[in-house]
matplotlib code that plots the C-alpha trace (Angstrom):
import matplotlib.pyplot as plt

x = [0.0, 1.6, 2.0, 0.7, 2.0, 5.7, 6.5, 5.5, 8.6, 10.7, 11.1, 12.1, 10.7, 8.7, 5.7, 5.5, 6.1, 3.4, 1.0, 1.9, 1.4, -2.0, -3.1, -1.7, -3.8, -6.9, -6.0, -5.2, -8.5, -10.6, -8.9, -6.4, -8.4, -10.8, -10.5, -10.8, -7.7, -5.8, -6.6, -5.4, -2.3, -1.4, -1.9, 0.3, 3.0, 2.9, 3.5, 6.4, 7.9, 7.2, 10.5, 9.4, 9.2, 11.8, 15.2, 16.0, 19.8, 22.3, 25.0, 28.7, 30.7, 30.2, 28.4, 24.7, 24.0, 20.7, 19.2, 16.5, 13.9, 11.5, 9.8, 13.0, 15.1, 12.9, 16.0, 17.4, 20.3, 22.9, 24.0, 25.4, 25.5, 26.7, 24.5, 24.7, 23.4, 20.8, 19.2, 18.4, 14.9, 16.3, 19.7, 22.2, 23.1, 26.3, 25.2, 27.6, 25.8, 22.9, 21.5, 19.3, 22.3, 24.3, 21.7, 21.3, 25.0, 25.6, 22.3, 21.5, 18.4, 20.2, 18.3, 20.1, 21.2, 23.2, 26.7, 29.4, 31.6, 35.1, 35.8, 37.2, 38.3, 35.1, 36.7, 35.8, 32.7, 31.5, 28.3, 25.7, 23.5, 21.0, 19.3, 15.6, 15.7, 16.9, 18.7, 21.7, 23.8, 26.9, 29.4, 31.7, 34.2, 33.5, 35.8, 33.8, 36.4, 36.5, 32.8, 34.0, 34.0, 37.4, 37.8, 39.2, 42.0, 43.0, 42.9, 39.2, 37.2, 34.5, 32.1, 29.9, 26.2, 25.7, 24.3, 27.6, 28.8, 31.7, 33.0, 36.0, 39.1, 41.2, 41.7, 43.6, 41.7, 38.1, 36.4, 34.3, 32.0, 30.5, 30.1, 33.7, 32.6, 31.1, 30.6, 31.2, 27.6, 25.3, 22.2, 20.3, 22.4, 24.5, 28.3, 29.7, 33.3, 34.8, 38.0, 40.3, 40.9, 43.7, 43.8, 45.6, 45.1, 42.6, 39.5, 40.7, 43.8, 41.9, 42.9, 40.3, 39.7, 36.7, 34.6, 31.1, 29.0, 26.7, 23.7, 24.5, 22.6, 25.7, 29.1, 30.4, 33.5, 33.9, 36.2, 35.5, 37.6, 37.0, 40.3, 42.1, 39.5, 40.1, 38.8, 38.3, 35.4, 33.6, 29.9, 28.6, 24.8, 23.9, 20.3, 18.1, 18.1, 21.4, 24.9, 28.3, 30.6, 34.4, 37.1, 39.7, 43.2, 46.2, 47.7, 44.5, 43.2, 39.6, 38.4, 34.8, 32.4, 30.7, 27.2, 23.9, 23.9, 20.3, 21.4, 22.4, 25.8, 27.5, 30.3, 31.5, 34.9, 35.1, 31.5, 29.9, 26.1, 24.0, 20.3, 18.8, 16.2, 15.9, 16.6, 20.3, 21.7, 25.3, 27.5, 24.8, 22.2, 19.4, 18.7, 15.2, 14.5, 14.3, 16.8, 19.7, 23.0, 26.3, 29.8, 33.3, 34.5, 38.0, 36.8, 34.3, 37.0, 39.0, 36.1, 34.0, 30.2, 28.8, 26.5, 24.8, 21.1, 20.2, 16.7, 14.3, 11.0, 7.6, 4.1, 3.6, 7.1, 9.8, 13.1, 12.7, 16.3, 19.4, 22.5, 25.5, 26.4, 29.9, 29.2, 25.8, 23.6, 20.0, 17.2, 14.0, 11.2, 7.6, 5.0, 1.9, 3.4, 3.9, 7.4, 9.3, 12.9, 15.7, 19.4, 21.9, 25.4, 28.0, 30.3, 33.6, 32.2, 32.0, 28.6, 29.4, 27.5, 24.4, 23.3, 22.1, 21.8, 21.1, 22.7, 25.2, 25.0, 28.2, 29.0, 25.9, 24.8, 22.9, 19.4, 16.7, 14.0, 15.3, 12.3, 8.5, 7.2, 3.7, 1.0, -0.3, 3.0, 6.5, 9.5, 12.9, 16.4, 18.4, 21.8, 23.8, 27.5, 29.6, 32.9, 32.5, 29.1, 29.6, 26.4, 24.2, 21.4, 18.1, 14.6, 12.0, 8.4, 5.4, 1.8, -1.0, -2.4, 0.6, 3.3, 6.9, 8.8, 12.6, 14.3, 17.9, 19.1, 22.0, 22.1, 21.5, 21.0, 18.1, 15.8, 15.0, 12.8, 14.7, 12.0, 8.4, 6.6, 3.6, 0.1, -0.9, -4.5, -7.3, -7.1, -9.8, -12.1, -10.0, -9.6, -6.9, -7.8, -6.1, -8.0, -7.1, -8.6, -8.6, -6.9, -8.0, -5.4, -6.5, -3.6, -4.7, -3.5, -3.3, -4.4, -4.9, -8.0, -8.2, -11.7, -13.8, -15.5, -18.8, -18.9, -18.0, -21.6, -22.0, -20.1, -18.2, -15.6, -12.5, -9.0, -6.7, -3.0, -0.7, 2.7, 3.5, 7.0, 10.8, 10.4, 9.5, 7.6, 4.8, 4.5, 2.4, 3.5, 2.1, 1.0, -0.2, -1.1, -3.6, -4.9, -5.6, -6.7, -8.8, -9.4, -10.5, -13.1, -14.6, -12.9, -11.5, -7.8, -6.5, -2.9, -2.5, 0.3, -0.1, 2.4, 5.5, 6.5, 8.6, 6.1, 6.4, 9.9, 11.4, 8.9, 6.1, 8.0, 9.2, 5.7, 4.7, 7.8, 7.6, 5.0, 3.2, 2.9, -0.9, -1.1, -0.2, -3.0, -5.4, -4.4, -5.2, -8.5, -9.4, -8.9, -11.1, -13.9, -13.3, -13.8, -17.2, -18.2, -17.3, -19.5, -16.6, -17.3, -19.0, -17.3, -18.4, -16.9, -13.7, -10.5, -7.0, -3.6, -0.1, 3.2, 6.1, 5.6, 2.4, 1.5, 1.7, -0.7, -3.1, -2.9, -3.9, -6.7, -8.0, -7.9, -8.5, -10.6, -12.5, -15.7, -14.1, -13.3, -14.9, -11.6, -7.8, -4.7, -1.7, 1.7, 5.1, 3.9, 5.1, 2.4, 3.8, 5.4, 6.3, 8.9, 9.6, 13.0, 14.1, 13.4, 15.8, 16.5, 13.9, 16.3, 17.3, 13.8, 13.7, 14.3, 11.1, 8.8, 10.4, 11.8, 9.2, 11.6, 11.3, 8.0, 7.4, 7.8, 5.8, 3.0, 2.3, 3.4, 0.9, -1.9, -1.7, 0.4, -2.0, -1.1, -1.6, -4.7, -6.3, -5.4, -7.0, -10.1, -10.6, -10.5, -13.0, -16.7, -17.9, -15.3, -15.5, -16.1, -13.1, -13.3, -12.0, -8.2, -5.6, -2.2, 0.8, 4.5, 7.6, 9.6, 12.8, 12.0, 15.0, 14.1, 10.6, 10.2, 7.4, 6.4, 4.5, 2.0, 2.0, 1.1, -1.5, -3.2, -3.2, -4.6, -7.4, -8.3, -8.5, -10.9, -13.1, -12.3, -12.4, -8.8, -6.7, -3.0, -0.5, 3.3, 5.6, 8.5, 10.9, 11.0, 12.6, 11.1, 9.7, 7.5, 8.5, 11.7, 10.8, 8.1, 5.9, 5.7, 5.2, 2.3, 0.7, 1.0, -0.5, -3.4, -4.1, -4.6, -7.0, -9.0, -9.4, -10.7, -13.0, -14.6, -14.8, -15.9, -17.9, -21.6, -22.1, -19.0, -19.4, -20.2, -17.4]
y = [0.0, 3.3, 6.2, 9.5, 11.4, 10.6, 14.2, 15.1, 13.2, 16.1, 17.7, 21.3, 21.4, 24.6, 22.8, 20.5, 23.4, 25.5, 22.5, 22.3, 26.0, 25.9, 23.2, 25.0, 28.0, 25.8, 24.4, 27.7, 29.1, 26.2, 25.5, 28.2, 31.4, 31.4, 33.1, 29.7, 28.5, 31.7, 31.5, 27.9, 28.6, 31.5, 29.3, 26.5, 29.0, 30.7, 27.3, 26.5, 30.0, 30.0, 31.2, 29.5, 26.0, 23.5, 23.7, 20.0, 19.6, 17.1, 16.4, 16.3, 16.3, 19.6, 21.1, 20.9, 21.8, 22.9, 23.9, 26.5, 28.2, 31.0, 34.0, 36.0, 33.2, 31.1, 29.3, 28.8, 29.2, 26.5, 27.2, 25.6, 26.1, 24.2, 21.9, 24.3, 27.1, 25.0, 24.1, 27.8, 29.1, 31.3, 29.9, 32.0, 30.4, 30.9, 31.2, 29.5, 29.9, 32.1, 30.3, 33.3, 35.6, 33.1, 32.6, 36.3, 37.0, 34.2, 34.6, 30.9, 29.2, 27.3, 24.9, 23.4, 19.8, 19.0, 19.2, 16.7, 18.1, 16.8, 15.6, 16.0, 19.6, 20.5, 23.4, 22.2, 20.9, 19.6, 21.5, 20.2, 22.7, 21.9, 24.1, 24.1, 21.1, 18.3, 15.2, 16.2, 18.6, 20.9, 20.1, 22.8, 22.8, 25.3, 26.8, 27.0, 29.3, 32.0, 31.4, 31.2, 28.6, 27.3, 28.0, 25.2, 27.6, 27.6, 23.8, 23.5, 20.4, 21.1, 18.9, 20.1, 19.2, 15.5, 12.7, 12.4, 10.7, 12.3, 11.8, 12.9, 10.7, 13.5, 17.2, 16.6, 13.6, 12.4, 9.4, 10.5, 9.0, 11.3, 11.8, 11.4, 11.2, 8.6, 5.2, 6.4, 6.2, 3.2, 2.7, 4.3, 7.5, 7.0, 6.6, 3.4, 4.2, 5.2, 7.2, 8.6, 12.3, 14.3, 18.0, 20.1, 17.6, 17.6, 15.4, 13.6, 12.5, 10.9, 7.3, 4.6, 2.2, 0.3, -0.1, -1.6, -2.7, -0.5, -2.6, -1.9, 0.8, 2.6, 2.3, 4.1, 4.3, 5.5, 5.8, 4.8, 7.2, 5.6, 5.9, 2.6, 1.0, 3.0, 1.2, 2.0, 0.3, -0.1, -0.7, -2.1, -1.9, -4.5, -3.6, -1.5, -4.1, -6.0, -4.7, -6.3, -4.7, -4.9, -3.7, -1.8, -2.7, -0.4, -2.2, -1.6, -5.2, -5.9, -8.1, -9.2, -9.3, -12.7, -11.8, -12.0, -9.2, -8.2, -7.8, -4.5, -4.7, -2.1, -2.1, -0.2, -0.8, -4.6, -5.4, -6.3, -6.2, -7.8, -7.1, -9.9, -9.3, -13.0, -16.2, -17.1, -20.6, -20.4, -22.3, -24.9, -22.4, -20.8, -17.2, -15.7, -12.8, -9.6, -10.8, -8.6, -10.5, -9.5, -11.0, -9.9, -8.3, -9.7, -13.2, -12.9, -11.9, -15.0, -17.3, -17.4, -17.6, -18.0, -15.0, -13.5, -12.9, -9.4, -9.3, -11.9, -10.7, -12.2, -11.8, -8.4, -7.0, -5.8, -4.0, -0.4, 0.9, 0.7, 2.7, 3.0, 5.3, 5.0, 1.9, 0.7, -0.3, 1.1, -0.7, 0.7, -1.8, -1.5, -3.6, -3.3, -0.1, 1.4, 2.1, 0.2, 1.1, -1.1, -0.7, -3.5, -3.6, -6.0, -8.0, -6.3, -2.7, -0.4, 0.3, 4.0, 4.8, 3.0, 2.2, -1.4, -1.7, -5.4, -8.7, -10.2, -13.8, -15.9, -14.6, -12.5, -9.0, -7.2, -6.0, -3.8, -1.4, 2.1, 4.3, 4.2, 5.3, 6.8, 4.9, 6.0, 7.9, 7.4, 7.8, 8.0, 7.9, 10.7, 12.3, 9.3, 10.2, 7.3, 9.0, 12.2, 12.1, 9.4, 7.7, 10.7, 10.7, 12.5, 11.2, 12.7, 11.7, 12.7, 11.6, 12.3, 15.0, 15.6, 17.9, 16.7, 16.8, 16.7, 15.2, 14.8, 11.8, 9.3, 5.6, 5.3, 9.0, 11.5, 12.5, 16.2, 18.0, 20.3, 21.6, 21.1, 22.1, 24.5, 23.1, 24.3, 23.1, 22.4, 18.7, 18.9, 16.0, 14.2, 10.5, 8.2, 4.6, 1.6, -1.0, -4.0, -5.0, -8.4, -8.4, -10.8, -13.4, -13.3, -11.0, -8.6, -5.1, -2.3, 1.3, 4.4, 6.6, 10.2, 11.6, 13.8, 12.0, 13.7, 12.5, 8.8, 7.6, 9.3, 8.4, 11.5, 12.8, 10.7, 10.7, 7.7, 7.9, 5.1, 4.2, 0.4, 0.0, -0.2, -1.3, 2.2, 2.2, 4.7, 5.6, 8.1, 11.7, 15.2, 17.0, 20.5, 20.8, 17.9, 19.1, 22.6, 21.5, 18.5, 17.5, 21.0, 21.0, 17.8, 15.4, 12.0, 11.1, 7.6, 6.4, 2.9, 0.4, -1.9, -4.5, -3.2, -1.2, -2.4, -2.1, -5.9, -6.4, -7.2, -10.0, -7.4, -5.9, -8.9, -10.4, -7.9, -7.5, -8.0, -10.6, -10.2, -6.4, -6.8, -7.8, -4.2, -2.9, -5.4, -4.3, -0.7, -1.6, -3.9, -0.9, 1.3, -1.3, -1.8, 2.0, 1.7, -1.5, 0.2, 3.2, 5.6, 6.8, 5.9, 5.3, 8.6, 10.5, 8.6, 10.1, 8.7, 10.4, 9.1, 10.2, 8.6, 4.8, 5.9, 7.7, 4.4, 3.1, 5.9, 5.2, 1.6, 2.7, 5.0, 2.4, -0.9, 0.1, 3.2, 2.2, 2.5, 6.2, 9.6, 11.5, 10.8, 12.9, 11.4, 13.1, 12.8, 9.3, 6.4, 5.5, 4.3, 1.0, 0.0, 2.8, 3.6, 1.8, 4.0, 7.3, 9.0, 6.8, 4.2, 1.4, 1.3, 0.1, -3.0, -5.1, -3.7, -3.9, -6.2, -5.6, -4.7, -5.6, -9.3, -10.7, -12.9, -9.9, -7.4, -9.9, -9.2, -5.5, -4.9, -6.2, -3.0, -0.4, 2.5, 4.3, 1.1, 0.0, 3.5, 3.4, 0.0, 1.1, 4.1, 2.0, -0.5, -0.3, 0.7, 2.6, 2.4, 5.6, 7.0, 9.3, 12.8, 13.0, 15.7, 14.8, 16.9, 16.8, 18.9, 19.9, 19.6, 16.1, 14.1, 11.0, 10.1, 11.6, 14.2, 12.5, 9.9, 12.5, 14.6, 11.7, 10.3, 13.7, 14.1, 10.6, 11.0, 14.4, 13.0, 10.3, 12.9, 12.0, 14.5, 15.3, 18.2, 18.6, 20.9, 21.0, 23.0, 24.3, 23.8, 21.4, 18.2, 14.9, 16.6, 18.8, 22.1, 24.1, 26.4, 26.9, 29.0, 26.3, 23.6, 25.6, 26.0, 22.3, 21.3, 23.8, 22.6, 19.0, 19.8, 22.3, 19.6, 17.1, 19.7, 20.4, 16.7, 15.0, 17.4, 17.2, 20.9, 21.2, 18.2, 20.1, 18.8]
z = [0.0, -1.1, 1.4, 0.0, 3.0, 2.8, 2.1, 5.7, 6.8, 5.5, 8.9, 7.9, 4.4, 4.0, 2.5, 5.5, 8.0, 6.3, 6.6, 10.4, 10.9, 9.3, 11.6, 14.6, 13.7, 13.8, 17.2, 18.7, 17.4, 18.8, 22.1, 23.0, 22.6, 25.5, 28.9, 30.5, 28.5, 29.2, 32.9, 33.2, 31.1, 33.4, 36.6, 35.2, 34.1, 37.5, 39.1, 36.8, 37.3, 41.1, 42.7, 46.0, 44.5, 45.7, 43.9, 43.7, 44.0, 42.6, 45.1, 44.3, 47.5, 49.4, 46.4, 45.6, 41.9, 40.5, 37.2, 37.7, 35.6, 36.5, 34.9, 34.9, 33.6, 31.1, 29.7, 33.1, 35.5, 36.3, 39.9, 43.1, 46.8, 49.9, 52.0, 55.0, 52.8, 51.1, 54.4, 55.0, 54.1, 51.4, 50.4, 48.4, 45.1, 43.1, 39.5, 37.1, 33.8, 32.8, 29.7, 28.8, 28.8, 26.9, 24.2, 23.7, 23.6, 21.0, 19.2, 19.5, 20.6, 23.4, 25.6, 28.6, 28.1, 31.3, 32.9, 33.7, 36.5, 36.9, 40.5, 43.0, 42.3, 40.6, 38.7, 35.2, 33.6, 30.2, 29.3, 26.9, 25.0, 22.3, 19.7, 20.4, 22.8, 20.4, 21.6, 19.5, 21.5, 21.4, 24.2, 25.5, 28.4, 31.2, 33.9, 37.1, 38.6, 35.9, 34.8, 31.2, 28.5, 27.6, 23.9, 21.6, 20.7, 24.3, 24.6, 25.6, 24.8, 22.2, 20.2, 17.4, 17.4, 17.5, 19.7, 21.6, 24.7, 26.6, 30.1, 32.1, 32.8, 34.2, 33.7, 30.4, 28.9, 28.2, 26.7, 23.7, 21.2, 18.5, 14.8, 13.7, 10.0, 7.7, 9.4, 12.9, 14.0, 14.5, 12.4, 15.4, 15.1, 18.2, 18.6, 17.2, 18.2, 21.7, 21.8, 24.3, 23.5, 25.1, 25.7, 23.1, 20.3, 17.4, 17.8, 14.6, 16.5, 19.4, 20.1, 19.4, 22.3, 21.0, 17.9, 17.8, 14.8, 12.7, 13.9, 17.6, 19.4, 20.8, 22.3, 25.4, 27.6, 31.2, 34.2, 37.8, 39.9, 43.3, 45.2, 45.2, 42.9, 39.7, 36.6, 32.9, 31.2, 27.9, 27.2, 23.9, 23.6, 21.0, 21.3, 23.6, 26.4, 25.9, 26.6, 26.7, 29.4, 29.5, 31.8, 29.8, 31.0, 30.9, 28.0, 26.0, 26.2, 27.1, 30.0, 29.4, 32.4, 32.0, 33.0, 31.1, 28.5, 29.5, 33.2, 34.8, 36.5, 38.6, 41.1, 44.1, 45.7, 46.4, 45.3, 42.0, 41.9, 39.1, 38.6, 36.5, 33.8, 33.0, 35.0, 35.1, 35.7, 36.9, 39.3, 39.8, 40.9, 39.0, 40.0, 39.1, 36.9, 39.0, 41.6, 42.8, 43.3, 44.9, 44.8, 45.6, 42.3, 42.3, 43.2, 40.3, 37.9, 39.1, 38.3, 41.5, 40.9, 44.4, 44.7, 47.7, 46.9, 48.1, 46.7, 45.4, 43.8, 44.4, 42.9, 44.4, 45.0, 42.6, 42.9, 41.9, 42.4, 44.5, 45.3, 47.6, 50.5, 51.7, 53.7, 52.9, 49.9, 49.9, 48.2, 46.9, 46.2, 44.9, 46.6, 44.4, 43.0, 46.5, 47.9, 50.6, 51.5, 53.0, 54.0, 53.5, 54.9, 53.4, 55.5, 56.1, 55.8, 58.8, 60.3, 59.9, 63.1, 61.8, 65.3, 64.9, 61.2, 61.6, 62.4, 60.0, 59.0, 59.0, 55.5, 54.7, 54.5, 57.3, 56.3, 57.9, 56.9, 56.2, 56.6, 56.5, 53.2, 53.1, 51.2, 47.8, 47.3, 45.8, 48.0, 46.3, 47.7, 46.0, 46.2, 47.3, 47.0, 48.3, 47.3, 49.3, 51.0, 53.7, 54.6, 54.0, 51.5, 50.8, 50.5, 48.2, 48.7, 46.6, 46.3, 43.8, 46.1, 48.4, 47.1, 47.1, 50.3, 50.5, 53.6, 54.6, 56.5, 57.0, 57.7, 61.4, 61.8, 62.2, 59.4, 58.9, 56.5, 54.2, 51.8, 50.8, 47.7, 47.6, 47.1, 43.6, 43.6, 46.0, 46.9, 49.6, 49.2, 46.5, 47.2, 45.9, 45.3, 43.8, 41.8, 39.7, 36.3, 34.8, 31.4, 28.6, 29.6, 33.3, 34.5, 37.2, 36.2, 38.8, 38.3, 40.5, 40.5, 41.8, 42.2, 44.4, 47.3, 46.7, 43.1, 43.7, 43.1, 39.7, 36.5, 35.3, 32.9, 33.3, 31.7, 31.9, 31.1, 30.0, 28.8, 29.0, 27.6, 28.0, 31.7, 32.7, 36.0, 36.6, 40.3, 42.3, 42.0, 42.5, 39.4, 39.9, 36.2, 36.3, 39.6, 38.3, 34.8, 35.6, 39.2, 40.3, 37.6, 38.8, 36.5, 37.5, 36.8, 36.3, 36.2, 34.7, 35.4, 32.3, 31.3, 29.5, 32.5, 35.4, 38.3, 38.9, 37.8, 34.4, 33.5, 33.7, 30.7, 28.8, 28.7, 26.1, 23.9, 20.2, 19.3, 22.7, 22.4, 22.1, 25.8, 26.8, 24.7, 26.1, 29.6, 28.9, 27.2, 30.2, 32.6, 30.4, 30.6, 34.3, 34.9, 33.3, 35.2, 38.5, 37.6, 37.6, 34.0, 30.7, 27.4, 25.8, 28.8, 29.0, 27.6, 27.2, 27.0, 26.4, 24.8, 22.8, 23.4, 25.2, 22.0, 20.2, 22.8, 22.1, 18.4, 19.0, 21.3, 18.5, 15.7, 17.5, 20.5, 19.4, 21.1, 24.6, 24.4, 24.0, 23.2, 22.9, 23.2, 21.4, 22.1, 20.3, 19.1, 17.2, 14.7, 11.4, 12.7, 9.1, 8.9, 12.6, 12.5, 9.5, 11.2, 13.7, 16.7, 15.7, 14.9, 18.6, 19.5, 17.4, 20.5, 22.0, 19.0, 16.4, 12.9, 10.3, 7.5, 8.6, 7.2, 10.2, 12.6, 10.4, 10.5, 14.2, 14.1, 11.2, 13.4, 15.5, 13.6, 13.9, 10.6, 8.5, 10.5, 10.0, 6.3, 5.8, 7.8, 5.6, 2.5, 3.9, 2.7, 6.1, 8.1, 11.9, 13.8, 15.8, 18.8, 18.4, 18.7, 19.4, 18.0, 19.2, 18.4, 18.0, 14.9, 17.0, 18.2, 16.9, 18.8, 17.7, 14.2, 13.9, 10.6, 12.7, 14.0, 10.8, 8.6, 10.9, 11.2, 7.4, 6.9, 9.5, 8.1, 4.5, 5.9, 7.4, 11.0, 13.9, 14.3, 15.5, 15.2, 16.9, 16.3, 18.5, 16.5, 19.5, 22.4, 21.4, 22.5, 25.7, 23.5, 25.1, 25.4, 28.3, 31.0, 28.7, 26.1, 28.8, 30.2, 26.8, 26.0, 29.4, 29.2, 25.6, 26.7, 29.5, 27.5, 24.8, 27.3, 28.9, 25.5, 24.5, 27.7, 29.9, 29.2, 28.6, 26.3, 24.0, 20.8, 18.5]

ax = plt.figure().add_subplot(projection="3d")
ax.plot(x, y, z, "-o")
ax.set_aspect("equal")
plt.show()
């Protein structure tokens, strides 16, 4: 079947941009011109620009770094302060880079992309900046003492715009992967070659330390600077979920770490930890998927395979994350998508004043609960710094109706509240509940419902959100925008935990890869039906929203389950699954979806690929009705090609469907480059759902 809309894949072609601008005008006229929209947009922007909101820091030794945006600095400030200063009600910040001033001075549309600070001195950093918010970035060296970029002519490290990887070895050398010229990138557009680059030399003279294959996703190199345990290492990602890891010896030889390629391995001092994604039989023992193993690193390198099992999953509990303090390993688990925290101490490490961390077994690790986590909330352990931070850490906790709270603590020490977010919407009377829906294959799938207590007996306008891919877990979190835009107006909000995520460990994800992808879609549809059965809503008043992989989910709901929904918002989506692997970073996701160039894999992809399904439906004698849909994307999205959304909008419009389309010219994959754009995008979504789903606004 030929594609009449291939021309819309030409991202910056004036014909395509004119097409996008014309659709933007229609959307603005319909949804973004009322006082109601303007009022909500202002409230969301005021929240994003609020200079009293918590400045969440990233710890590097004595320094706490923060990137900050407000009304006066829409592009943002990169700054730092000390822990003692941060604990004050109004800390003084040392501004390192003013991105607004930099963009104005250089006449560039700079969007902040991150900073890599060289430790321990912390006098130099590698700064990433993108034009308009793209994944491809320019990298420049910055002197934190002089507050100036180190120009290439003066020996400064500099990389032109590309999807690069760069990290410090020492003050005069870095590991780098970038676009070195033809053949240096993988088919996915990421670095295929890792090099060691020394100050004062041309990039072309950098020494190659490793080369991957064109079909790999990417190659990277790094340096562990833990005193006494310094290690150079290489990572070769053969697909999105599999990576070969090597230690790079001083003579340039590679030492392969013999662990499953789909496992996540990390090390700290004497200990190697391995998080399994699939079952592993080794040394006469089979360890289950989702387990966390530990072993003395040097013994492992010498052939030992007797692991200590630090965590074993069960039907309700999965490992969510883990990280080291100086003397302890902290585990975060999800029990039916709710947080539990534990602290483990390996044999031979000091208790560090832990005050009864737990009893050690003869050869085992001590274990005890770390802190009580509130229900219906997510509690994360942040700012672990084993090199310079001792056993201190921070806790960040957030619930659907409870703003984030930041606490400071240490293993065995007191916990104190540092900061708490402002409440941005009226949560009085809003109840959070968790339910389970039975999917088509019998799997019970959890979801959270937020609704007003006084409306619990009456079906009402409801929006459900979903993602379901790449083992990304969705956990409770405060959202002032959804509170202002939807809950305050009497709407019900639903967050789903469908398969494809990591809420119940890696098998919750692997169950729906490739040929089994349809199960994730069945999960979402089952929740939609369950909401109706429970009397929470009706199909014509039920909306759905998702972005990226969640945008694919929305496309499937539109084309395969249209009878379940009254309106859909589809953001930065994948939709043309016949060509997704040919566009931008799409080739890196073949391990998730399958390869459409292989007939046996296209057979199952074609069953749900929204663009092809919609095309076939439009050609059928009796085309099914689709609910109204709003498609949004960004011209500068260089991860998921804007052509997906463009072509789908054009096809649906040609078929006479009710479709709206909006394309932000900036913003990258996140859809927005600054707070003003973020506020517009959020307000647009809620205004769309208000007009589509509320009884007195359903003229379409």
